[in-house]
C-alpha positions in Angstrom: -80.1 -124.9 29.6 -82.9 -123.5 32.5 -82.1 -119.8 32.7 -82.4 -117.8 35.8 -84.8 -115.6 36.4 -83.4 -112.1 36.6 -85.8 -111.3 39.6 -83.1 -110.3 42.0 -82.7 -113.5 44.0 -80.0 -114.6 44.7 -78.6 -118.0 42.7 -76.0 -120.2 41.5 -75.6 -119.0 37.8 -74.0 -120.2 35.2 -71.9 -117.8 32.4 -73.6 -118.6 29.7 -76.9 -118.5 31.7 -75.8 -114.9 33.0 -75.5 -113.9 29.0 -78.5 -115.4 27.5 -80.0 -113.5 31.0 -78.5 -110.7 29.5 -80.1 -110.9 26.0 -83.3 -112.0 26.9 -83.7 -108.3 29.9 -82.5 -105.8 27.0 -84.7 -107.9 24.2 -87.9 -107.3 27.0 -86.7 -103.6 27.5 -85.9 -102.2 23.9 -87.6 -104.1 21.0 -85.3 -103.0 18.3 -82.6 -105.1 19.9 -81.8 -108.0 17.2 -80.5 -111.4 17.9 -78.7 -113.2 14.7 -76.5 -116.1 13.7 -75.4 -119.5 13.1 -78.3 -121.8 15.1 -78.8 -119.4 17.4 -82.7 -119.7 17.1 -84.4 -123.4 17.8 -81.1 -124.4 19.0 -80.1 -122.0 21.2 -76.7 -121.5 19.5 -73.3 -123.4 20.2 -73.0 -122.7 23.7 -76.8 -122.8 24.4 -76.5 -118.9 25.2 -79.7 -117.5 22.8 -81.6 -120.7 24.4 -85.6 -119.9 24.8 -85.2 -116.4 22.9 -86.5 -117.2 19.8 -89.5 -119.1 21.8 -90.0 -115.8 23.7 -89.7 -113.1 21.0 -90.0 -114.7 17.7 -88.3 -115.4 15.5 -88.2 -111.8 13.7 -86.0 -110.6 17.0 -83.8 -114.0 17.4 -83.4 -116.3 13.8 -80.8 -117.9 12.6 -78.1 -116.8 8.5 -77.0 -118.6 6.1 -73.6 -119.4 7.0 -71.9 -116.4 6.0 -69.8 -114.5 8.2 -69.3 -111.3 6.1 -73.0 -111.5 5.4 -74.0 -111.2 9.0 -72.0 -108.5 9.7 -72.5 -106.3 6.6 -76.9 -107.1 7.2 -75.4 -105.8 10.9 -74.5 -102.0 10.1 -77.0 -102.1 7.6 -79.7 -103.0 10.5 -77.6 -100.6 13.2 -77.8 -97.4 10.5 -81.5 -98.6 10.0 -82.3 -97.7 13.8 -82.0 -101.4 15.0 -79.4 -102.2 17.6 -78.1 -105.7 16.3 -76.6 -108.4 18.4 -74.5 -111.1 16.4 -72.5 -113.8 17.1 -69.3 -115.5 15.6 -69.6 -119.3 16.1 -66.0 -119.9 16.8 -63.3 -117.0 16.5 -61.9 -118.2 14.1 -64.8 -118.5 12.2 -65.2 -114.5 12.3 -62.2 -114.1 10.2 -64.6 -113.8 7.0 -66.3 -110.8 8.2 -62.9 -109.1 9.3 -63.1 -107.2 6.1 -66.6 -106.3 7.6 -65.1 -104.9 10.8 -62.9 -103.3 9.8 -63.3 -101.3 7.1 -66.8 -100.6 8.2 -67.5 -101.2 11.6 -65.1 -99.8 13.4 -64.9 -96.3 10.7 -68.0 -95.7 10.4 -68.5 -92.9 12.9 -65.2 -91.7 11.6 -66.3 -91.8 8.2 -69.7 -89.7 8.9 -67.8 -87.0 11.4 -69.9 -88.6 13.9 -73.4 -88.7 12.1 -73.9 -92.3 11.8 -73.0 -94.5 15.0 -73.2 -98.4 14.8 -74.8 -99.7 18.2 -74.5 -103.3 17.5 -72.4 -105.8 19.1 -70.6 -109.3 18.1 -70.4 -111.9 19.8 -66.9 -114.1 19.3 -67.0 -117.4 21.5 -63.3 -117.7 22.0 -59.8 -119.1 23.3 -58.8 -122.4 24.3 -59.9 -124.3 27.1 -62.0 -126.9 25.6 -60.2 -129.5 23.6 -61.9 -128.0 19.9 -59.4 -128.5 17.3 -57.8 -126.1 15.0 -60.5 -122.8 14.3 -62.3 -123.3 17.3 -59.4 -122.1 19.8 -57.9 -119.0 18.6 -58.0 -116.0 20.8 -58.2 -113.1 18.3 -58.6 -110.4 21.1 -55.1 -108.6 18.9 -57.2 -108.6 15.6 -59.3 -106.4 16.9 -58.1 -104.8 19.8 -55.4 -102.8 17.0 -58.7 -101.7 15.5 -59.3 -98.0 15.6 -62.9 -97.8 16.4 -64.3 -100.6 18.2 -64.7 -101.2 21.6 -63.0 -104.9 22.6 -64.6 -106.5 25.7 -64.5 -110.5 27.7 -65.5 -111.3 30.7 -64.2 -113.5 33.5 -67.0 -113.7 35.8 -70.3 -114.6 35.9 -71.5 -111.6 36.6 -69.4 -109.3 34.8 -70.8 -111.5 31.6 -73.8 -110.0 32.6 -73.3 -106.4 33.5 -70.8 -106.1 30.5 -72.8 -106.9 27.2 -76.0 -105.5 29.1 -73.5 -102.5 28.5 -72.2 -103.4 24.8 -75.6 -103.4 24.1 -76.7 -99.8 25.3 -73.7 -98.3 23.6 -73.6 -96.3 20.7 -71.3 -97.7 19.3 -69.7 -101.0 18.5 -69.1 -103.3 20.3 -66.6 -106.7 20.2 -67.7 -109.0 23.2 -65.3 -112.3 23.4 -66.8 -114.4 25.8 -64.7 -117.2 27.2 -65.4 -120.7 25.7 -64.2 -122.8 28.9 -65.8 -120.1 31.1 -69.2 -120.6 30.0 -69.8 -123.4 32.4 -68.2 -121.7 35.3 -70.5 -120.9 38.0 -71.2 -118.5 41.0 -73.8 -116.7 43.3 -75.0 -114.1 41.9 -78.2 -111.9 42.2 -79.6 -110.6 38.2 -80.0 -108.0 37.5 -76.1 -107.8 38.5 -74.4 -103.9 37.0 -70.5 -104.0 38.0 -68.4 -101.6 37.0 -68.3 -99.9 33.2 -66.1 -100.5 30.3 -62.7 -98.8 31.2 -62.4 -100.0 34.6 -60.6 -103.3 35.5 -61.3 -105.1 38.5 -58.7 -106.5 41.2 -59.6 -109.8 41.9 -56.9 -110.1 44.6 -55.1 -107.7 47.0 -51.0 -108.1 47.1 -48.4 -106.6 47.5 -45.3 -108.6 45.9 -45.8 -108.7 42.2 -49.3 -107.9 40.3 -50.4 -110.8 37.5 -52.5 -108.3 35.3 -54.7 -110.7 33.2 -57.9 -110.9 31.8 -60.4 -113.2 29.9 -59.7 -117.2 30.7 -56.4 -116.3 32.1 -58.0 -114.9 35.1 -59.2 -117.6 37.1 -55.3 -119.1 35.8 -53.8 -115.8 37.2 -55.6 -116.4 40.6 -54.7 -120.0 40.8 -51.8 -119.5 40.6 -52.1 -116.7 43.0 -53.3 -118.4 45.2 -49.9 -121.9 44.8 -47.5 -118.3 45.0 -48.8 -117.4 48.7 -47.1 -120.8 49.5 -43.9 -119.8 48.7 -44.1 -116.4 50.3 -45.4 -115.0 47.8 -48.2 -112.1 47.4 -50.1 -111.4 45.1 -52.3 -109.1 43.3 -54.6 -110.2 40.2 -56.1 -107.2 38.1 -58.6 -108.4 35.8 -58.6 -105.6 32.6 -62.5 -106.6 31.5 -62.1 -104.5 28.7 -59.1 -104.1 26.9 -60.2 -101.6 24.5 -60.8 -98.8 26.1 -58.0 -99.6 29.1 -57.5 -99.3 32.1 -54.3 -97.5 32.8 -54.8 -96.3 36.1 -55.4 -98.9 38.1 -52.8 -101.3 36.3 -50.3 -98.6 37.0 -51.1 -98.3 40.6 -51.2 -101.9 41.2 -47.6 -102.2 39.8 -46.6 -98.9 41.1 -47.2 -100.4 44.7 -45.5 -103.9 43.8 -43.2 -103.4 41.9 -43.4 -106.3 39.7 -45.4 -107.3 36.8 -46.9 -110.6 35.1 -48.7 -110.3 32.1 -50.7 -113.6 31.6 -52.4 -114.3 27.9 -53.5 -117.1 26.1 -53.0 -115.7 22.9 -49.2 -115.4 20.9 -47.1 -113.7 22.8 -45.2 -111.6 19.7 -47.2 -108.0 18.8 -50.3 -109.7 21.5 -52.4 -107.4 23.4 -50.1 -108.8 26.5 -46.7 -106.7 24.3 -49.1 -103.8 24.9 -50.0 -104.3 28.1 -46.3 -105.0 29.2 -44.8 -102.1 26.9 -47.8 -99.5 28.5 -46.3 -100.7 32.4 -42.8 -100.1 31.3 -43.0 -97.0 30.6 -45.5 -95.7 33.2 -44.2 -98.0 36.0 -40.4 -97.4 35.0 -38.9 -96.1 38.0 -41.2 -98.1 40.3 -40.4 -101.1 38.3 -37.7 -103.9 40.9 -37.8 -106.1 37.5 -38.7 -106.5 34.0 -42.7 -106.6 33.1 -42.6 -110.7 31.4 -45.0 -111.9 29.9 -46.1 -115.6 30.5 -48.7 -116.9 27.3 -49.2 -119.2 24.4 -46.4 -120.0 21.9 -46.3 -118.5 18.2 -47.7 -121.2 17.0 -50.9 -122.3 15.3 -53.0 -123.7 17.6 -52.2 -126.8 18.4 -54.2 -130.3 18.6 -56.4 -131.0 21.5 -54.4 -133.7 23.5 -51.2 -130.9 23.3 -53.6 -128.0 24.6 -52.3 -128.2 27.6 -48.6 -127.2 27.2 -49.5 -124.6 24.6 -51.6 -122.5 27.0 -50.7 -120.3 30.2 -50.7 -122.4 33.8 -50.2 -122.1 37.6 -45.9 -124.0 37.1 -45.1 -121.2 34.2 -46.6 -118.1 36.0 -44.5 -119.1 39.8 -41.4 -120.0 36.8 -42.1 -115.9 36.0 -42.1 -115.5 39.7 -39.2 -116.6 40.4 -37.4 -115.0 37.0 -38.6 -112.3 38.8 -35.9 -112.6 42.4 -33.2 -113.2 39.6 -31.8 -109.5 39.9 -28.8 -110.8 39.5 -29.3 -112.8 36.6 -29.8 -111.1 33.3 -32.3 -113.4 31.7 -33.5 -112.6 28.1 -35.8 -115.4 26.9 -38.9 -114.7 26.1 -41.9 -116.0 29.0 -44.1 -117.7 26.5 -43.7 -118.0 24.2 -42.7 -116.6 27.1 -41.7 -118.2 30.4 
């Protein structure tokens, strides 16, 4: 992978390159930033996000670890307590589950446990979600576990510029951040000037303005929502697309303002629908926008099943047709329909 120079010159950059540049710039600016995980050293990571970091900074600042995720995160906790800013990589989403006890019991609770005296400025990078034809344990949408754990910030970029900006902010944050990287977007490209700084944590972005309905999405679902909005324009729909950017903290203000303008809302998420982040978004919109809603809040999500084999992936993930079906349901004010859309649409 050719690393994009961070000189402020606009160039075509992939999301993987933007993440690499963010790590490189953070390590340049602070020698307490340490990167480690499985195969992140000489190999540069499975998705080459850490490519060249060991060559530039040495194997004491970017190094490989044993295949022991709980140990990786436990080690990061100790390093953060000792004054470092560790950035660790969980090679794939479901590979992080052995580390969940460390994350839920220690990473998320240390500041509260010490009455604010000990923070843990560490970042746990997790390639997540589908769209790459991967097998089980390689394509989970695990954001709900982390979002439901108080004490964690949960971040997922959908654009190249946000990938750089949000990762830099995550590394600078005084508390732990779960940084979810959409695998299928690693090779997405945009013309950006790095270093780029976008809105901070807790600020959603309106990626497309519209007046008829709001599509709320995050991470890998944002490009799908934008594609659906373009397709829906041909059917007379003027759709607004909101990219959450950070699941925790959640930007109620932007989402609520959008839905109050449009009067309709569809939440799009790859994760299983039951008890997921999409359900939380739908509940918050319903509570805050009840008197503005012209139709129920709907969800288009992954199905409530273990992740399917690669040949069935396209049927499992939210797509344009399923979002358009949800929009059709929004128009049926006189046809009550209690089906769940994605499980839900």
